[in-house]
C-alpha positions in Angstrom: 0.0 0.0 0.0 2.9 2.3 0.7 4.1 2.2 -2.9 0.6 2.8 -4.3 0.1 5.8 -2.0 3.5 7.2 -3.0 2.6 6.9 -6.7 -0.8 8.6 -6.1 0.7 11.5 -4.1 1.2 13.8 -7.1 -2.3 13.4 -8.8 -4.3 13.2 -5.6 -2.4 16.2 -4.0 -3.1 18.3 -7.2 -6.7 17.3 -7.2 -7.1 18.2 -3.5 -5.5 21.6 -3.9 -8.2 22.3 -6.5 -10.9 20.6 -4.3 -10.2 22.7 -1.2 -10.6 25.8 -3.4 -13.5 24.7 -5.7 -15.1 21.7 -4.0 -18.0 23.6 -2.6 -19.0 24.8 -6.1 -19.7 21.2 -7.0 -22.5 21.3 -4.5 -23.8 24.8 -5.6 -22.0 26.6 -2.8 -20.0 29.7 -3.8 -19.3 33.1 -2.3 -16.5 35.1 -0.8 -14.5 32.2 0.5 -13.8 31.3 -3.1 -11.8 34.5 -3.5 -10.4 34.4 0.1 -9.1 30.9 -0.2 -7.4 31.6 -3.5 -5.0 33.9 -1.8 -4.7 32.2 1.6 -5.6 28.6 2.0 -4.7 27.3 -1.5 -1.1 28.5 -1.6 -0.5 27.1 1.9 -2.0 23.7 1.0 -0.1 23.6 -2.3 3.3 24.4 -0.7 2.7 22.0 2.2 1.7 19.1 -0.1 4.6 19.9 -2.4 7.1 19.7 0.5 5.9 16.3 1.6 5.7 15.0 -1.9 9.3 16.0 -2.6 10.4 14.5 0.7 8.6 11.3 0.0 10.0 10.9 -3.5 13.6 11.6 -2.4 13.6 9.0 0.4 16.4 6.5 0.5 15.8 2.9 -0.5 14.6 1.0 -3.5 11.9 0.5 -4.4 10.6 3.7 -3.1 7.6 3.4 -0.8 6.1 5.0 2.2 6.3 3.4 5.6 2.9 2.3 7.2 2.9 5.4 9.4 3.6 7.7 6.4 1.0 5.9 4.3 -1.8 6.3 6.9 -0.9 9.9 7.7 -1.0 10.7 4.0 -4.4 9.0 3.6 -5.8 10.8 6.6 -4.5 14.1 5.3 -6.3 13.4 2.0 -9.5 12.5 3.8 -9.4 15.6 5.9 -8.7 17.9 3.0 -11.5 16.2 1.0 -14.0 16.7 3.8 -12.9 20.3 4.4 -13.5 21.1 0.7 -16.9 19.5 0.8 -18.3 20.8 4.1 -16.9 24.3 4.2 -19.8 26.7 4.1 -19.7 30.0 2.2 -21.3 33.4 2.4 -22.0 36.3 0.2 -23.6 39.7 0.1 -27.2 38.6 0.4 -29.2 36.6 3.0 -29.8 33.6 0.7 -26.0 33.2 -0.1 -25.2 31.5 3.2 -25.0 28.0 1.9 -23.1 24.7 2.6 -23.3 21.2 1.4 -25.6 20.3 4.2 -28.0 23.3 3.6 -28.1 22.4 -0.1 -29.0 18.8 0.7 -31.4 19.3 3.5 -32.7 22.9 3.3 -31.4 25.9 5.1 -31.2 26.1 8.8 -28.8 27.9 11.1 -28.0 24.6 12.8 -27.0 22.9 9.5 -25.0 25.9 8.5 -23.1 25.9 11.8 -22.7 22.1 11.6 -21.0 22.6 8.2 -18.5 25.0 9.8 -17.9 22.5 12.7 -17.4 19.6 10.3 -15.1 21.7 8.1 -13.1 22.9 11.1 -12.8 19.3 12.5 -11.7 18.0 9.0 -9.2 20.9 8.7 -7.7 20.3 12.1 -7.6 16.5 11.4 -5.8 17.2 8.1 -3.3 19.5 9.8 -2.6 16.9 12.5 -2.2 14.1 10.0 0.0 16.3 7.8 2.3 17.1 10.8 2.7 13.4 11.5 3.5 12.8 7.8 6.0 15.7 7.7 7.8 14.7 10.9 7.9 11.0 9.8 9.4 12.0 6.5 12.0 14.3 8.1 13.0 11.8 10.8 13.3 9.0 8.3 16.0 11.0 6.6 18.2 11.1 9.7 21.2 8.9 9.4 22.4 7.0 12.5 25.5 8.6 14.0 
């Protein structure tokens, strides 16, 4: 599984950078976060995923593969980013522009809108935590015994 996840890192990471930015639009949710994310979240996610991809592909050993810890932390990072892109609500200039995946699927209510924010925040924090585990495991794997 470690080899397969390594080979999927480039295409899945590129997809998820776009998904975090545009995923909500698939569900009919668009607003100011579309513009805000373009200049804040998207560059950070792109650089972070680029760093771990380079670290993963430049690891020692043949054939190249991720360790089980690296594999699972990468998969959890992907799941968190996917959920973040799907559940993140958006807002606009009018009252009816406050939408999320949940409000589009079940009708608008403040509770569903807030639940969308809570799910997106949990997914985002989960993605960050999994990413940090991945990053640290890739860095520590590079250390040579002294």
